[in-house]
N, C-alpha and C positions, 0 to 999 in steps of 0.2 A: 400450588395457589401465589399468583400473585405478592410481592412485600407491598402491604399499603401504602410504609413509609417511605418508596423509590418516589419519587419525580417522575411526572409521565413523561420526558424526554428517554431517562434514564431506560424506564421499560419499556422503549420506543429501542431502545438501540440495544439496550439486551435480543428483544427478539429479532431487533438487524445481524449482528452477532450469528446466533445460534442457526438464523438462514446459511448468512455465509458458510458457514460450518460442510452444514446439513446441505448445502449444491456440489459445495466441493468436494465431497463422501460421495458424493453421487454422479455424479462427471466419474473420479477415479474408479469409481466398480463397472461404470458405463464402458470407460474409454479402455481399461488396464492401465490407466497412467495419469498422473495430474504430482502439482506439483499441491499437491494436499499436507503437507507441516507448515510452506509459506500461510495458507488459508486459515491454518489453525492458530497458529501463532499473531496472527495480525488480526482477528478477525472482531477485536474489541476496538484496535485502534482508529481502524476502516468508518463502523460503525460511528465513531463519537465523532470521526472529521463530515460527514457525511449527514449524521441524526446533528449536531450539533455546533463544531467550532468553523465549519470554513461558509464563507458568509459569500453563496451564490447562487443562483438562481436558478430558476427551474428551466430542466431538458432540453438543448433545442434539436436535440439528434432523434433519426426515426425510431419507435418504439420499439423496432425489432430492425437491426441494421441488414445493409446490404449490401455485397460486395465487395473483396476485395477492391479499392478504385484505380488502384494503380500508385507508381513512384511519385512522391512531393516534383510537382515539375510548375514551369509557371502556371495560375489562373487555379491550382490547381488548390484547393482549399483543406487541409488536414478533418476527416470526420469526427477523433475523438472529442475532442475537449467539447464539443458540441452538448457531451452527454451533462457537463457541469456547469451547464449552461452559454450563456450568452458573455463575451469582452465586454466589458465596464468596467473604467475608470477605478467603480467604487467595490466593483468586485476583488476578491481573490480568488486565486488560479491557483493550481492543485498539478503538482509534478510527479507522475512514477517514476522512480529513479530503480529500484528493483524489477526488471520488467517481467521477469518471470512468476511473480504475483500477480498476474493480470485475471488468473482466474476470481482471485478474493477479490480485487476492483470491481470483474460483472457481475460479481454477488451480488455488493454489494447494494451496486445499481436495480440492480431485481427489485431487491431486497426493501429501497428506497423509491420506482416506485419510474426512476429514470429511464429504465429499461424492462421489456416486457420478456420473462420467463422461456420465452419464444426462442429470444438470441442466444440462451444459453445452447437449447439445442445444435448449432452451426461451432459450437467450439470445435475449433482443432480440425475443423472440416474441409476439405481443399476448397480454396478460391472466397473460401471467408474471411469478414474484416478482425472477426473475433480469435482471431490469436491464441496459442497457446501461450509464449512469448509476446507481449504485444506491442505491435507504434503506436505511432503519429493519427494512421486509419482506425487504430479499434476503442471502444469506446471506453470512456475515462483518462485516455491515455491523449497528453498532449505534444507528448515528444518521445520520438525514437533518443533512445540513448545509450544508441552503441553499445562499445566497449561497457565491462563494470567497470562504474561508479562517476560516469560520465553529466546526470544529471544536474549534479550541486554545483556543478562547473557553467552549465546552462542558467539554473538558476540565478545564480551572481548576473550573468547579461541581463535578464530580463526583468530584474529586482531594480539595476541601475537604468534601466530604457521608461521603468513606469515612476523612479525618484525623481528622473529629467523632465519629463512631461504630467509629474504631479498627479501621477492618481492615487487614490488614500486606498486602491486597495493590494495584499497582503499576496508574494508570494510563500506557497506551503509546498512542500515537501514530503517525500515518504520515502525512505529508504530503509535498506538491512546493515546489519552491523558485519558483515559477508565484507561491504564497501570499502571498508577499512581499513582491510590489507591491501586498498592503493595507492599507490602516491596520487595520484591527480583528486583523490580526494580531501588532500593536506592541503592541495594549494590551493581546493577549493573553499577550502575554510578558512586559510589565511586570507586568500583576496575580498569576501565577505568580511571580515573582519577590520583588514585595511579602508575598504572603503567605508563601514561604519553601514551596511547598509542590514536597517533595522529593520527592514521588511516582507525580511524574510526572515522563515520557521522550518523547522525539522523533526519530525517524528524519525524517531530510529526503533528499528524491532530488534530488540538485540535476542536474539534465540541462541545463541551460543552455536550456531551450523554453516558448516558449508559446503558446497560439493564432496570435498573429500573428507568430510565427518568431524567432527566436534573442534573449532573454532584453535581451541587452545592448547589444544597436539597437534595444530598444523598451523598455525601465526596467530602466537597471543595480538588482541589487538588490546587489550585492560590495562593499566586502570585506565578504561575511555575518557572517563568525562573529567578526568585531572588530565586527560592529551588531550581534548576541546578547549579545556578554558585556559588550559597551556597560550593560545592561540590567540587567547583575548573573548573568546567565546561565551556570551550566558549559557547554563544546562544545569537542566532540573531530569534528574531520574526516577524512576514511577515503574511502581508494578503494573505493565502494559494490558490486563485481564480489567482492570480499575478504571472505570470508567470515567466516574468521576474525579480520578487524580488527575487522569485522563486530561480531563479539561482543565481543572483547576491548573494544570502544568501549561497547556493550552493560554491560558490567561498572564501568562509569570510580563514583569515588565522587562524590556529587555531595550531603553534606550539604548542606539548608538551604536550595537553588534546586530547578532543577530541570534538565534535563540535554536539548542538543541535541547530534544527529548529526547531522551534514551530512556525504550521500553522497555521492561524484559519480562520476554516469554517464554512460555511453552509448546513446542514443537510437538507433542502430541495433547492439548488439551480439547477439551470434549471426546476424546476421541481414546482411552488409553489403551486400543489394543495396538497403537503404535510403538509405544513405549515397549517394547521386545527390542527395538528394529535399531530405539536409538543406540549411536549415535549417526546411523548411517540413512536421513529423512530425506534429504534435496529433494531427490524426485523416486516418487510412490507410484510402485508398481509391483501387481503380487504375482506370487511365483508359483500359484497353484488354481486350479479351478477352488477346489479346497479353501485357501485364505478370501477370495475371494465370495466366496457362498461365507465364511467367519463377517468379515466384511461389509458384506449384504442383512446381515440376521441383526448384524449392530447399530445400520442406518436405520432398519422402521420403530428400531425400538426408542430412535433418538425422538426430543421435542418437538 
């Protein structure tokens, strides 16, 4: 039964987050492999962004995405950003840094009416633009972020250009905590602070995992907040599954410096069957048909 004390946007965002989890799990079962844990940990972050935080217009992308249109070239307009609405001076832009979170973004687009459910049927199929690891042609993606950790640098360039053009729209970045194992990330933070780019705000999914296991056992990044504060950034740490906390953090005053919102999350949120696999959850593939059926049975019972 819905909580009558919740605001309409919270109820809507909860539904979006639950939908992201369901759709990601369904794809994992259908394709026997997906970046499932990333969708589970980031569901509320993306739900809050698309349901409440972002100042963006309606999608201008095709409800059912077309096939891969080819590599960037003169006269080629990348299609991915169209799903985040038109590029206008007063509107925000969202950059996805951790491109393997693409499935979570696609699901968020479907849940918020920006892409048709049929678009997800093309996920990770030959010739599709709905790729497992998205590029600038993939729904919801504005950039191909190349090697891990590059989007924050790209955000700085875009934000600088927007300031020079006197555009009021903000540049939002979604990234993962694993990117703080990369040196370029810290160089980007230093540049954002140096140029006082307060039109940049960053959501970080701090789920504590990377491809080789638990971050604290591979390459420790904590205390992350004090590291970022040492560069001069404004930092807020929140429960990444608390929708109201996410919205409140996004409104934090950060004049003359970028804002980093560290969202501490659980990679098995909503699908407790994954707990037994921790900390190796970077890519979820079932070991046999019995396990696949176990997860399929769980999916049938999800709200």
